[in-house]
C-alpha positions as CSV (number, residue, x, y, z in Angstrom):
1,X,12.3,34.7,-41.5
2,X,13.9,31.7,-43.2
3,X,13.2,29.6,-40.1
4,X,9.6,30.3,-40.2
5,X,9.4,29.4,-43.9
6,X,11.3,26.2,-43.2
7,X,8.9,25.3,-40.3
8,X,5.9,26.1,-42.4
9,X,7.2,23.8,-45.1
10,X,7.8,21.0,-42.5
11,X,4.5,21.4,-40.6
12,X,4.3,17.7,-40.1
13,X,7.4,17.8,-38.0
14,X,6.1,20.7,-36.0
15,X,2.8,19.0,-35.4
16,X,4.5,15.8,-34.4
17,X,6.6,17.6,-31.9
18,X,3.6,19.4,-30.5
19,X,1.7,16.1,-30.3
20,X,4.5,14.4,-28.4
21,X,5.0,17.4,-26.1
22,X,1.2,17.3,-25.4
23,X,1.2,13.5,-24.8
24,X,4.2,13.7,-22.4
25,X,3.0,16.5,-20.2
26,X,-0.7,17.5,-20.6
27,X,-2.7,14.4,-21.6
28,X,-4.6,12.4,-19.1
29,X,-2.4,9.4,-20.0
30,X,0.8,11.4,-19.8
31,X,4.1,9.8,-18.9
32,X,4.1,11.6,-15.5
33,X,0.6,10.2,-14.8
34,X,1.6,6.7,-15.9
35,X,4.6,6.9,-13.6
36,X,2.4,8.0,-10.6
37,X,-0.1,5.2,-11.3
38,X,2.6,2.6,-11.5
39,X,4.2,3.7,-8.3
40,X,0.8,3.6,-6.5
41,X,0.2,0.1,-7.9
42,X,3.6,-1.0,-6.5
43,X,2.7,0.4,-3.1
44,X,-0.6,-1.3,-3.1
45,X,0.9,-4.6,-4.1
46,X,3.4,-4.3,-1.2
47,X,0.4,-3.6,1.2
48,X,-1.4,-6.6,-0.3
49,X,1.6,-8.9,0.4
50,X,1.9,-7.5,4.0
51,X,-1.8,-8.1,4.7
52,X,-1.7,-11.6,3.2
53,X,1.1,-12.5,5.5
54,X,-0.8,-11.1,8.4
55,X,-3.9,-13.1,7.4
56,X,-1.8,-16.3,7.5
57,X,-0.4,-15.4,10.9
58,X,-3.9,-14.7,12.3
59,X,-5.3,-17.9,10.9
60,X,-2.4,-19.9,12.5
61,X,-3.0,-18.2,15.9
62,X,-6.8,-18.8,15.6
63,X,-6.3,-22.5,14.9
64,X,-3.9,-22.8,17.9
65,X,-6.4,-21.0,20.2
66,X,-9.3,-23.1,19.0
67,X,-7.5,-26.4,19.6
68,X,-5.5,-25.7,22.8
69,X,-7.4,-24.5,25.8
70,X,-4.2,-23.6,27.7
71,X,-3.1,-21.3,24.9
72,X,-6.5,-19.8,24.8
73,X,-6.4,-19.0,28.5
74,X,-2.9,-17.5,28.2
75,X,-4.0,-15.4,25.3
76,X,-7.1,-14.1,27.1
77,X,-5.1,-13.3,30.3
78,X,-2.3,-11.5,28.4
79,X,-4.3,-9.7,25.7
80,X,-7.6,-8.9,27.5
81,X,-6.5,-9.0,31.1
82,X,-9.1,-11.7,32.0
83,X,-8.9,-13.4,35.3
84,X,-10.3,-16.4,37.2
85,X,-12.9,-16.2,39.9
86,X,-11.5,-15.2,43.3
87,X,-8.3,-13.9,41.7
88,X,-7.0,-10.4,41.8
89,X,-5.3,-8.8,38.8
90,X,-2.8,-6.0,39.1
91,X,-1.6,-4.1,36.0
92,X,1.7,-2.5,36.4
93,X,2.6,0.2,33.9
94,X,6.0,1.6,33.6
95,X,6.8,5.1,32.5
96,X,9.1,5.3,29.5
């Protein structure tokens, strides 16, 4: 009974505790939600860096292929299995 009287006298402390509990666990901007959003942002930034590197690689490859016809022919033969006229192409697949 004394505790209830002490809490009723210090209702600001009780309300502050309830407010912090609510903000930590239940609010839309709770600490758990903020942590999840920050981890998602970090993952997306990693993906962004990966794709920026890939873009640079593809641009370099494209520039090489547009300037050198031998590399273009090699690329077409290896990647798309293209062939010259009167030439046979055999694709050998190995079982792994």
